[in-house]
N, C-alpha and C positions, 0 to 999 in steps of 0.2 A: 231517253232523257235521264233515267236514273243513273246510268253509267257516267254521266258528266259530273256527278257529285262525288265528294270524298266518301270513302267507305264508312267513316264514322257517321256522316250525315245520312247515308243510306240506312244504317242500323237505327238511327233516331227516328226516321220516318216510319220504318216498318214496325217499330215498337207499338204503334197505335193500331196495328192490324190484328184481328183475332186469329187464333190458332188455325182454324179451317182455311181462312184466306191465306195464311202463311204457307200452308200445305199446297194450295193452288198456285201461289206465286212461284214455287219451286219448278213448276212445269211451264212457266211462261217463256223464260229465256235463261241463258247462262248467267247474264248480268243480274237477274233477279234471284237465281237459284242460291247463290252463295250466302248473301245476307239473310234471306228468308230461312234457309236451312239452319243457320247459326241461331237465330231467334227461336225457331220452332223447337229445337232440341235443348236450348239453354235452360228453360224452366218447364218441367214436365209434371203433370198431375194425372194420376191413375186412380180411378174410382171403383174399379171392379176387376174380377178375375179375367174377363175377356180382354180388357185393355192391357192388363199386365202381360198376358201371353203375347198379344200382338206387338207390344213394345219390345219384349225380349227377342222375338223373332226378327223384328226390324233391325235391331242392333246386331244380331248374329249375321244377317245378310250384308249389312254395311257397317263394319266395325268403326269406320271413321266418324260416324254419327255419334257413337258413344263417347268419343273424346270431347264432344261439344256440350254434354250434359253437365250443368253446374248445380241446378236445384231440382230436387225430386220430392214430390208429395204423394204419399200412397196411403190409402185407407185399407188397413189390413184385416178388418174384422172377420172376413170369410175364412181365414186360415184356421180359426179355432174349431170350425165345424167340419173340416175336411176329415174323411175317414183315415184311419191309420192303415194305409195300404200303399200300393205303388204310386198312387196319385200324389200323396204327400211327399214321398221320396223324390218324385219327379219335380215337385214344386221346389224342393231344396236345391236341386240342380239348377233350376231357373234362377234362384237367388244367387247362387255362385256365379252363374253367367252374368247376371245383372251387375254384380260387384266388380267382376274382372273386366267387363266391357265399358264401365264408366269410371276410369281412374281419376278423372279431374273433378269428381263430385265434391261440392263445397257445402251443401246444405241438404239434410234429410229430415223431412217431417212426416210423421205417421200418426195413426190412431190405433191404440191397443196392439202394439207390436208383439207378436207371439214370443214365448220364452225360447222356443226352438230356433227362431230367427236370431234372437239375441246371442245364443251360444254360437251360432254360425258366424255372426258378425265378429265376435271376439277372436275366433280362430283366424279369420281372414285378415282382420286388422293386425294381428300379431305377425302375420305373414308379410305385411307391408302393403296391403291393399288400402285404397281410399286415404292416402296420405294427406290429401288436401281438405278432407272433411273437417270443417270448423264450426258447424252448426248442427245440433241434434235436438229435435223437439219431439217428445212424446207426451201429450197433455195428460195422460192417465198415470204418469209416474211422477208424483210430486215429491217423493222422498221423505215423507214423515209418517211415523208409525200409525197415528190415529186415522189417517186417510186410508191406508192400505190394510191395516189390521194384521200385518205379518209379524212373525216372531223372529227376532234377531238371532235367537239361539237355535233356530231350526237348522238341522244338518243339510236339508235339501234346499238349494238356492231358490229363493222366491223370485218372481218376475222382476220386482223392482231392484233386487240385488244384482241381477244380470245387467240391468240398466246402468247401475253405478259402476259395475266392473268395466263396462264399455267407456264410461266417462273417465275412469282411471287410465284406461288404455290410451284415450285421446287427449289426456290432460294438457299435453304440450302444444296442442294445435289450436286451442280455443283463444279467440280474441275478445269475446264477450261472455260474461258469466252472470246468470240471474238465479237467485235463490229465494225460496219461500221459507222463512225461519219462524213461522207462526207457532209451532209447537216445540221449539227448542226448550229443553229443561232450564229452569232457573239455575242459578250459580252451580256450575257442573262439579259434582263430586266424582264423576267418572273420568277416566283418562281421556275419553272422547265424549265431549258433551253434545255432539250431534246425534240425531236419532237415526241416521242412515249408516250404511256399512263403513267399516274402518278404512277401506281403500280410498275413500273420498274425504277423510278427515284430516287430521293434522299432518300426516305424512304426505298428503297429496298437495301439490302446488301447481296452480295454473300459471306457469312462469311467463307465458306470453300474453296473458289476458290484459287488455287495456281499459276495459269498462266493467264495472261491477254494480249490479242492482240487487237490493235485498228488501224484502217485504216481510213485515211481522205485524199481524193484526192484534196481538195481545201484549205488545211491548217487547223490549229486548234490553239486556243488561250489558255492561262493559265487557264481561268475560266472553259472552257469546259473540259480540260484535268484533272483539279482538281476534277470535278464532276465524271468523268469516273473512276479515280483512287479511289475515295471514295466508288464506288460500290464494290470494292474488297479490303477490308482493310488488308487482310492477304496474298496477293500474294507475291511470291518470285521471279517471272519472269515476265518482262514486255517487250512487243514488240510493238513499235510505228512506223507506216509508214505514213508519211505525206509530203505534198509538201512544207509546210512552217510552222514555229512555231512563233506565235505572242506573244511577251512578253512586259511587261511594268514594270517600276521600283516599282510601288506601289504593283503590284502583287507579286513581289519577296520577299516582307517583310511580306506577309501573308501566308507563306507556312507551311503546316503540313507535316514534313518529313515522307516518307514511309520507315521505318527502316527495314522492312522485305525483301525488294527487294534486291536480291544479283546478279541477272542477268538482264542486260538491253541491248536491241537491238534497235537501232535507225536508221531508214532509212529516210533521209530527203534531200530535194533539197537545202535548204539554212539554214545556221547556223551562229549565231553571238555571241557576247560577252554575251548578256543577256541570250541567250539560254543555253550556257555552264554554266553560273552561276546558272540558274534554275536547271539543272540536277545535278549540284554539291551540291546544298542545298536540293533538293527534294529526292535524292537517296544517302544518305551518306554511306550506307553499301554495295554498289555494289562491287563485286569482279570480275565479268566477264562483259566486256563492248564491244559491237560490234557497230561500227559506219560506216554507209554506206552513202556516199555523192554522189548525182547524179546531173549532170548539163545538161541542154538541149543541143542538138547537135548544135544548132545555136549560142549558147553562146560561143564567142571566148575569153572571159576574163579568164585568167589563174587563177589557184587556189592560186597562190602567192598573187594576188590582192584581192581574196575573203577573205582569212584569214590573218589578220594582225599578227604581231609578238606577240602582247599582247594576242590575242585570242589563239595563239598556246601555249604560256606559260601557260595560264589558263587550256587549254586542257591537257597539259603535267602534270601539277600539279594534275589534277583530276585523271588521269590514273596511276599516280605513285604508287598509293596504290592498284592497281588491281592485281589479280592473272593472268588474261588474258585480253589482249586488242587486238582488231582486227579493222583494218581500211581499208575500201574499197572505192575507188574513181572511178567513171565512168562518161563518157560523156564529158570530157574536150577536147578541140580541140588541144591545144598545149601539146602534149604528152611528149616531151622532157623536157620542163620546169616543167611539172607536176611531172614526176618521179624524176627529179633531186632535186626538192624542198623537196619532202617527203622522199627521201632516204638520202640526205646529212644532213638535219636539225636534225632529231631525233638521228642519229647515231654519230653526231659530238661530240666527247668526251664521248659519252655514259653516260651522266649525267641526262638529263631530262627524258629519257625513261628507266632508269636503274630499273630492276625488282628485283634485289637481288636474293633471293632464291625462288621467285615465280615460277609458273609452266611454262607459255609460253606466247608469244605474237608475232604477226606478222603484217607487213604492206603490203598491196596489192594495186597495181595501175593497172587499166585497161584502155587501149586506143586502140580501134579497136581490133586487135589481139595481142596487146602488153600487157604483164602481168609480173609483178615482185612481188615476195612474199618472204619476209624474215621471218624466224621463229627462235626463240631462246628458247631452252628447258632447263629444270632443269639440264640435264646432260652436260650442257655447250657445246652443239653441235649447230651449226648454219646451216640452210638449205637455199639455194637460189634456187627458182623455177622461171624460166624465159622463156618467149616465144620470139624467136629471130626475129620475123617479125618486120621490121622497127627498128632493134636494133641500138642503138646509141653509138658511142665510147665515147661520153661525159659521159655516165653513168659509164663506167669503170674508166675514169680519175678522176672522183670525188669520187670514192669509192675504190681506190686502197688498202687502209689499211683494209677495210672491206672484200674485196674479198680474202685477204690473210688468213682470219680466217674462211672461209667457209669450213665445213666438208662434206656436201652433196650438189651436184649440180644436178638439174633436168632441162633438156632442153626439152621444148615442141615445136614442129616444124610442126604443122598441115598444114599450108598454106604457108610455107616459100619457097620463090624462089628468093633470091637476086642474083645479078650478080656474086658475089664471096662468096659462102657459106663457103669455106675453111677458109678464113680470119676471118670470124666472130667466128666460132667454135674454131679455134686455138688460136685466140687472147684471148678469154674468158678463155680457159683452161690454157693459159699461166699466167693469173692473179690468178687463183685458184689453187695454188700449194700445198695446204694443204688438199684437198679433199680426202676422203677414199672411197666414193661411188659416182658413176656417173650413172644417170638414163636418158635414152633417150626415148622420146615418139614421135611417129609418125614421125620418122626421116628416111631419105633415106641415108644409110651409103655408098651406091655405089657412091654418089656424094661428099663424104668427104675424102679428102686426108689429113690424120692426120700427122702433123709434129712431135709433141711430146705430151706426156700426163703427168699429175702430177704423180710423182714417187710413191706416197703413195696409189694409187687406188688399193683396194683389191676386191671391189664388183662392178659388172657391171650389170645394169638392162636395158633390152630392152623391151619396151612395144609398141606393134602395129607398129613395124618398118619393113622396107624392105631392103634387102641387097643381095649382091652376095657373092660368095665364097671368092673373093679377099678382100672384105670389112672386113669380120671376121678375115681373115689372118693378115691384117694390124693391127687390134686391138690386136691380139695375140702377134705381134712383139713389139708394143709400150708399152703395159701394162705388164711390166715384173713381177710385184708383184700380178697380178690378181689371186684370189683364188676361187671366187664364181661368177657364171653367172646365172642370172634369165631371162628367156625369156617367154613373154606372147604374144599370138596372133601375132607371128612373122613369116613372110614368107621368105623362103630362095630359093624358086624356083617357077616357074610358075605352076608346077604340084601341085595340092592341097593335094596329099597324100605322097609327098616326102619332107623331111626336112633335110637339110645338115648343119652341124655345123663343120666348118673347122677352128680349132685353134691349129695348131701343136706345137706352142711354149708355151702352157699354161698347167700347172699342176693344175687340179681342186680339191679343197676340196669338192665342191658341185656344181652340175649343175642341175638346175630346168628348165624343158621345159613344157609349157602348150599351147595347141592349140585346136581349135574346129574341131573335126573329128568324124564321125559316124561309123568308121570301126570297125570290130569285131576282127581283128587280127593285131598285131603289130610285125613287124620284125625289128631287130636292128643290125647294124654293128658298131663295135667299133674298131678303129685302134689306137694302142698306139705307138707313135713314140718317143722313148727314146733310149739312148745308151744301157740300160740294156734289154729292151724288145721292140721288133718291131713286136710283134705278132698281128694279126688281128683276132678278135673274132666275132662270129655271134650268135644272140639270136632270139628266137621267143616267143612272149607272146600271149597266148591264154587261155581262160577259167580261168583266174586268176593266171596263173603260167608263170614264165619266165625260159625257158630252153635253153641251148646252142645247137646250130645246126651246121652242117657242111657247108662249103662254097657252096657245091653242092646243098644242100637243100635251102640255101639262094638264090642262083641264080635261082633255080626253082620257088620260090615265085615271084621273080622279073619278070621272063619271062611270067608267067601265068597272072600277073597283076590282081590277084584276089582281093577281098575286104581286102586290107591290107594297113597299114600305115608304111612307110619306114623311119626310122631315121638313118642317117649316121653321125657318130661322129668320128672326127679325133683330137686327143689331145696328149700332152706329157705324161700325167698321169691323173688318175681320181680315187677318193675314193668313192663318192656317186653320183649316178644318179637318178633323180626323174622325171618321165614323167606322165603327166596328159592329157588325151584326152577325150573330152566329148563324150557320156554322162556318161559312167561308167567305164572308164579305168584310173586307178591311181595306180602306183606301184613305189617302190624304189628298187634300186639294189646297193649293196656295193661290191667294188672290192678290 
């Protein structure tokens, strides 16, 4: 059966098989052997000396398998305790074999790679081996002096210097570069302001790198950032995570714009006018901009006092040309002032943040469990995603006009336990009269007495919710235009194998139900309560087929309580029912 599928589909299917099973699949048939062998050797992890030897011997016996190896992870710690004898010499020959037998290797990850192995790597790399290697990761070599404690003036190369010599040798191969600049010196008086070897500083260029990530936990200045950006002149994506960004007016006049960067992610604790001006001049071609502002928990100064109107205007001008702008704010103490400031200012008149025909943008504010997200899409639909914990009426009053334009409302209620939950939900729905889709996440509908719902709602999504029969019945009465119901991980009873969907006033175009259940048999009862048809039908799904059964057979399954999942549906009418139960039960039924 496998040979009837395309080779790409065969690989996709076998990706879900564990390595031992892949090894066994190679012995089943010739049709299974090829895709299983490719996946088995594509990603190899070696955890000890024994596995390393076995792997080298296997490649030696069948060199064609070595051509399939793309990613190799090896924990090298045992090398340091090997005696200086013929065993270590033999091990070096094994390394040479490993490198020569895996010419297509793309990624090498290790732990505490020995200095002797580094020196061997350099020799073989210079001879032209591993030309496709584009990812090298050694977590014990961070490249800054405080962590390693090595002396740069030492005549004997230290381990981390060998590491950077290899990077220098491979510099033209890298597609992604990630640096930790935490201990870079402040404004450099040296020719090379980095704390690692000269081979990887200003003379080194990762000319083919397309993505650059840089982290600095104690802040960074323009000089250092310019040097870092100069390492990757052709990148189109930059991610910078720093506690602060030090700028000076003189540095702003000496910028060399990075015209290839189209995606910028900035995670920063403090931002000012000079910082915004720097990014405005440095990255003129950015189309996707994600800004994350974090403030210490002890800082009780609101964001209104952090960003003045001039800075907001500069930021708005910069992002006005973006295809996508994302703003995240975390850690502020005064949540009400924070979300009011960011939700009222940008949307007031919709001038400063107008995106025209661009794709999307959203503003997100986090405060404890409080979250508000606005999204605007090309299709002129607006989505509001909100967590109702500590929900403030002031938010609604300041955004009445905006709430009238919301098309999709998402309520996340993970830890919500206010004194009067009904008032919060009903008040919010009363403001959002234009929504066509309502999504509830982690909500207890049994505690919600719904007064009225927006009349245009046609789609209801329930994700990880809990409710009783009466809760669904109330929804059925209030949502008169409801056509589609989607339910994920939703519990309707204490019994883990019984799911009751009681919505007698609703005519469904489509009902989708998904839940985790390991049963092998599904029994289904559907009761249609309409003027034309009040018949109750029963079905049994087993071995991939859905067949209608009698009420007596259905009752027999219920009494026996055998391994069966019971779904009880009561509705006015239904056209399409789709049920998915893990791990392998997924079927559709048209009526």
